[in-house]
N, C-alpha and C positions, 0 to 999 in steps of 0.2 A: 589420456587422461580421463577416465569415466565420468559418465553424467552426473554422478554423484558427487564428485570432488568438484566439479564448478561450481558446485551450488553452495559449497560447505565456508562460512564467511572467514574462517581462519586462512584457506586458499586463497579467498579473492583479498584477504586483507595484503598479502603478497604483491597484488597488483596496486601503483599509486596510481595510475591514469583512468578518471572514472570513466572515460567513453571505455577502455577496454575491459574495466569490471563490467559493467552493463551488456558488453558484448558476450563475456564468459558466462554469465548468469543465464543471459538467453538460450546460450548456445547449450548449456547444460539440460535448460530446460529443456527446450525444443527436441535435443535427442531423448530424455525420461519420456515425451510424450509418447513416442514411438513404442514403447511397449504398456500403453495407456490406454483406458477408454478413449481419449481425445487426439489418436491415431487417426490421422485426416487433418487433422486442425488446419494446418496451409491452405487447405480447399474451402473448408467449413467457416473460419473463421474469414475470412478475407475479403473474397468477392462473389462467394457461394453460398447456398442456403440449401438445404435438404428439400427433395420436392415433395410436396403436401397437398391434400385433397384441395379441389378447387385450384390449383396452379394451371395454367395452359400446358399441356404435354411438348407446344411447338418452341416451347422456352429452355426444354432440358438440355442440358451440354453434354452432348454425347461426348465428348472430347475428354472428358470428366469421369463418365460413367464408365467410360473402355478403361480407364486407370486406377478404378475407385470400386467398380461395378456395384454403384451406387446412383440413384437418381438427386442430382444436384439442377437446381436454377437460379441464374445467374440475378444477383442483388441489383435494385434500383438502387441509386446512389441512396436518396434517404435512408434506406433500411442497411445502408451499410455503416453510415458514419456515424459515430457521438463525439460529441466534443467535452474530454476529458480536464482535469485540475487536478493537479498534484499539490496536496495543501501543508506546507511542512512548519513544524513546530519549533521554533529557533530558542525555544527556553533553556537556560543553563543547566537544569534537570538532566536535558538530553544529551549532556558532555560524558554524560557517568559510564561508567565501566568498572567493574572488580577485576576480573580475572578472564573476560573473553576478549580476542584477540578487535574488535569492534567496538566502542561507545554503540549508544541507543541512534546517538547524532548520524555516526558512520554508516549503520547498518540502515536508517532510514533514509538518510540521501541513494545508497546503492540500491537501494528496493526501489524509491522513485525513478532512478536512471535507468532501471533496467525495463519497469514499467513506461518509461516514455519513450526508451530503444523500440520495443514493442507496438505500442500505439503507429507510433508513425510510421514502422516498416508495414502497418495494415494499414495505412493511409487516413487513421483517425486525427483529429486536430487534438493537439494537447497543449496546456497552457501552465503555469506556476505560480503559487502564491505563498507568499513568505508571509508568517505574525508573530508576534511574540503578546506584548500589551494589545496590539492593533495592529489589523496588515499593515505591513511594512512596504512589499513591493508585490508586482505581480508582472508576469509576462504574456501576452495575448496566447492565446491557442493557435497553432497551425499547424498545419501536416506537412509541409513540405522538407523533405531527406533533408535541405538544408537550414532548416529548424533546428534542427535534433542536437546541432556542434553548439547552437546557441544556450539550447535548454540544458547540457552538461554543464557547460563554463558557467551559469549561472547557479546551477548544484554544486560546483567543487569548490564554489568561493564562498558559499556558504559559512556562518561558525554560529554555535550558541553562545545566547549570551543575556545576562538578566530573565525577569518575572516573566510572566505568560496570563492573559486572560483569554483565555480558550472561546469562553460563548460569547465576550464581544467581539473578539475577531472574526467566528461563522456570523454573525447576524450581520457584521459589515460586508463580510464577505459575499453572503447572500443577497444583499442590495445591488452587489454591482452586478450580477448575472441577469442578462437579458432574456437567454435562451436555456432551455433542459439541456443539463448538463449533466454528467460522470462524474462526483466529488469524491477524490481521493486522497483521505484524511491520516497522515503518520504525526501520531501523537506520543506521547507517556500517561498522558489525561492524569497528572499528577496533582490535581487541581478537584474542587467539590463539585462530583457530578452533576449534582442538581443544574444546574444552569450550563451546563454542557449537553446536556441529554435532551434540554426545554431546545435550545438553538440547534442540534442535529435536526428535532422535529421542525422544526422552523423551514431548514433546507427541505426536508422531504416535503412537508404541505405546498413548497414551491414548487412541486415534480419533479425535483432531482434524484438522482440516481446517486447514493453514497455509500461508499466501502471505508470503513473506520477501520485501520492497521493499527492494531492499540500494543505501540513495543514498549516491553521491561527488559532491565538489563537483567542475565541469566540467574544472579545475586537478587535481584529485588524478588523474584518468583521461590528459590529455592531456599535461601539463606541459610549459605551455609557458613556462618560465624561461629567463633565459640568462645569461651569465657564471658569477661566484662569488654564489653565495645561501644565505642564513641560514634552515635550517628548523628549526621549532619544532614539539615534539611539544604536541597544547595543553593534554593532561589532564596533564602530568608538568612541562612548563615547558622539557625536555630538546631543548637546541639541538647543531646538527652544519652545520658548513658545506661546500659540497659545490660543483664546477665542474656548474654544469647544465647544461651540452652533450653533454658526455663522462658525466654519469652519467644523463641521460634514457633511453637505449635499454634498460638495464639495471632500470631503474623499470618502465617501461612495462611492461617483460615482467614485473616480478614482481607489477604491479598484473593484467596479465591472469590470470597466475596463480592470485592470488589468489582472484580473481571465479570461475575455473575451479574449483578448490577446491569453488567453496561450489554452485556450478550441478551439477557432479557429483552431489555428498553429496546435493544436495537432491532431483534426481532420482532416484536410487537409492531413497530415502523416502517417495517422491510428495507433495515440500511444491513447491507452487512459488514458483520462485525467478524475480523479476525485477529485472534490474543495471540500475541509472538514475542519471541525472546530470545535475546543474540545469540544464542546458541544455535537456535536453529535453520534450516536449511532454506535457504531464499524460496524453493519450490512452492512453499504452503503460500505465500501472498502471490505468488504466480497465479497457480490454479484457482486461486479467491478469484480474480480478476478475471479467470477463464471465463468460470464458471459464470461468474455475473455479465461477463459477455454473452454468453450463449442464452441467458435465459433474452435476451433485449433483441438479439435476432429474429 
């Protein structure tokens, strides 16, 4: 199986165990890195960093030089580890899919599992926080391999249900944090953006790094419907009938504007914003994590 196939949602959907899903995604991702500018990832992102002016030449790892023909020095523990938290939106709207193999929630869980797998294999502590209208549960950040099983077990048991209050939950979570952390948020963000953006700014002002994975269903982006259709708001059950053909252009413009608002606000605040839909390969999100991780090393 090619690396690309490992990263396709329809392939991953055939694997029922979350631990195997995460391994498949990360394996495909790592294979793909060998043909990318990130070649050498296992050295650069795990225990070493590139030699730079001011480093003591005595710290150069000559074994690594022999393998890569590049100068690397061993990173100190403080440089190496960053505590990460996977922050999962449990709202009912995350359970939606129209014609894709995975719901938004399935897609988010698989991404979170893969990132957890990747972080723990890099000795980075990672924890889990779930929320709907408030923070529902939290799993402390750990870096031991034995923690991975516990993390994946929690993720595999999660189910989307009910309404959500993203802003309130993020503010509550921010108050729980005692150290600078990497916050990875998984949500469709289908609420009023203003309070959510304000809560994201609060996380940044607290000194935390934030990656916002904005996950929509493929149909929520492309609006592939025709004729008269009934649309239902999943968390309030409010329904509306529209002529899909005449509504499509306006809808797509609204979605584009919705995403652009988040992209702009996140960029201004130094937050990494990743717009995803459930038809996309998983490497888009993993590369964003990697680039974010590289900037902190």
